[in-house]
N, C-alpha and C positions, 0 to 999 in steps of 0.2 A: 443453065445454071453456073453461077460460079464456083471457083474450085474453093473448097471447104476451109476456113483457117481453123487450126487447131489448138485451144488456150484452154486454162485452169477456167472452171466454172466459177460461176459467182452465186450470191445468193437470187440475181435478176434470170437466173438461168432455170431457178427451178422446176417451173412448168414443162418447159422442155424435158428436163433433165427425167421427170417422172414420165412422160408420154414416152421417151425415147427407152428409157427402164420396160414400160410397160408394154412396146411393142416387144422387144428382147422376150418379154415373158411369155407374152401371147405365142409368139415363135416357139419358143422351146417348150413351157411349161405345155400350149396348146396342141402342140404337133408331135413332139417327140418323148414326154414323160406323164403318164397317166396317172404318174402317183404327185404331181404340182399341180396344185390349185392357181387357175388360170386367172381367178378373181382376187388372188392374193394384193394385186399391184394397187386396184382399186379401193381396198380398203386400209390398205399399210403402206403404199408405195411413196406417196407426198409427206409421211413420217419419218421413213427411210431414207430420203433422197437429203430431206433438210438435215437429219441428223449425221450424214456423210459430209455435207458440205462444212457444217459446225466441227467436225472432228479434225483436231489436229496430226493426227496418224493416219488419215486418208487424202487422198484427192481423187476428184472427177475432173475428168478432160470431155471437154465438147468439141465437137467438129461442127462448125457453123458456116453457113450459105445461105447469102440472099437472106440474113437476116433469121434465119431457121435452124434449130439443131436438127441436124441430119443425123449423128450419132453422137455415142459418148463412149467414155472407161472409167470406171471405178479400179482404184489401186488402193493397197493397204498396204504399211509401214510397221513392220513389228521391231524394237528393239532385240539385242541378244536377250537370251534369259538360260534360265536353269537347263531347258530341255532344247533351244538353238542357240550354239555358242557363236554365232552371227547376226549381223542385224540383215533383214531379208523383208522382200516387198513384194504382195500377191496379186495377181490381175485376178479381181473378184468379177468384173463385168465388162462385158464391152458389146457395143451395137453398132452396125452400119445402117441408113435406111437403106431399101434396095436399090432405090435411084443412085445412090451414092456410092454403091459397090464399084468394086472394078478400077477405083482413079485413085488407089494409093490411100484413103482415109485410114483405114484399120491399120496400117503399117504407122503411118503418122501419129495415132492415137497410141499404137505400142511404144512408137520412138520415144513421145513427149514421159509415159510411165516410166520409160528406162532411165532415162536422165534424170526424172526426178527422184528415182529409186535410190541413183546412183550419187545426186546431190545430196540425200538425206542420209549414205553412209551405209544403205545396203550393198552388200556381196554376195546373195542369194537372190533370184526371182524366181516366182512360182507362178503358174497358169493350172488351172484346170479347165482342158477342151470338152464340152458338155453337147454331147448327140448319141442318142440312141443307136445308133450302129456305126460309130467312127471308128475304125480301126487302124492302130500305128504300125509301121515300119521303120525300118533305119534304112536310109540311103549309102552309097558307097563309102561315104564321107563319115559313117557316124552316126549323121543329125537326124532326125526324127521326120519323114514323110509320112502325108496322113491320106487318106482317102475316106470316102463315106459312099453309102447307098444311098443315103436319103436325096441326095439333090448337088445342084451346084452350092448352096448356100453353105452347108456345112463345106463343103470343098474350101472355098474362098476363105472362109473362116481359119481352116486348118492351115492349105497354103500361106495366108498369112502370119499364124502366129510362126510356123514353122519359119520362113524364110526371115521374119523380123528377130524371133526369137535367136538364131544362129548367129547374128550380127554381135547379140551382147554376149555369148557363151565363151568368147575369148576372154573378155574383162570382167564378166560378173557371172557367177556360178548359175547355171539355170534348171530348172526343172517345168519338164512338162508333164502332166496327167490327163488322162482320158479316163471320162468318167462314162460308164455305161450301165446296164441295167440292173449290173450285181454289183455295184460300187466303182470303186475308184481303183486304178494303178499307175506308178509312175512310168513316164515313158524318159530315158536317160540315155546316156551314150554320148553327150557332145561337151 
């Protein structure tokens, strides 16, 4: 398999983005969250992805290898508001096929998202890392380090987010939230 190219998605990528989103949903909803409907992508995935591709405040990135989408990232931009005094961007969804994991694809997707957010004027980045048993701690440098009890998938995602996110913490203010069974809580400190 060739090294995946990371690029903004186009309307021609809709079917691949839907499939990648459905795979993420099956992994998270099917295995980690009994309160999510694993059938949601079949009923709503195509419409949701098409709306994202058309939304000027959303950016979908895809990782493509050998003509196939092997991963995606969805980012949303929000301008300053009465509540938020600065522009910000949130990483809403990210998935890399198991066969492409461990090759830096997730990190390159996050790099593309952070660069897009910076070009849009975001000064704050947000991500919510979802996993039923994900716990976060801080390393000696004050950056979040995470591990999980449900297997390597969560560990790889947490490590990708942690290492990539720390690169942007010096230039853009970042926040990482961990979502568990009882809600979300921020992981800050870098």
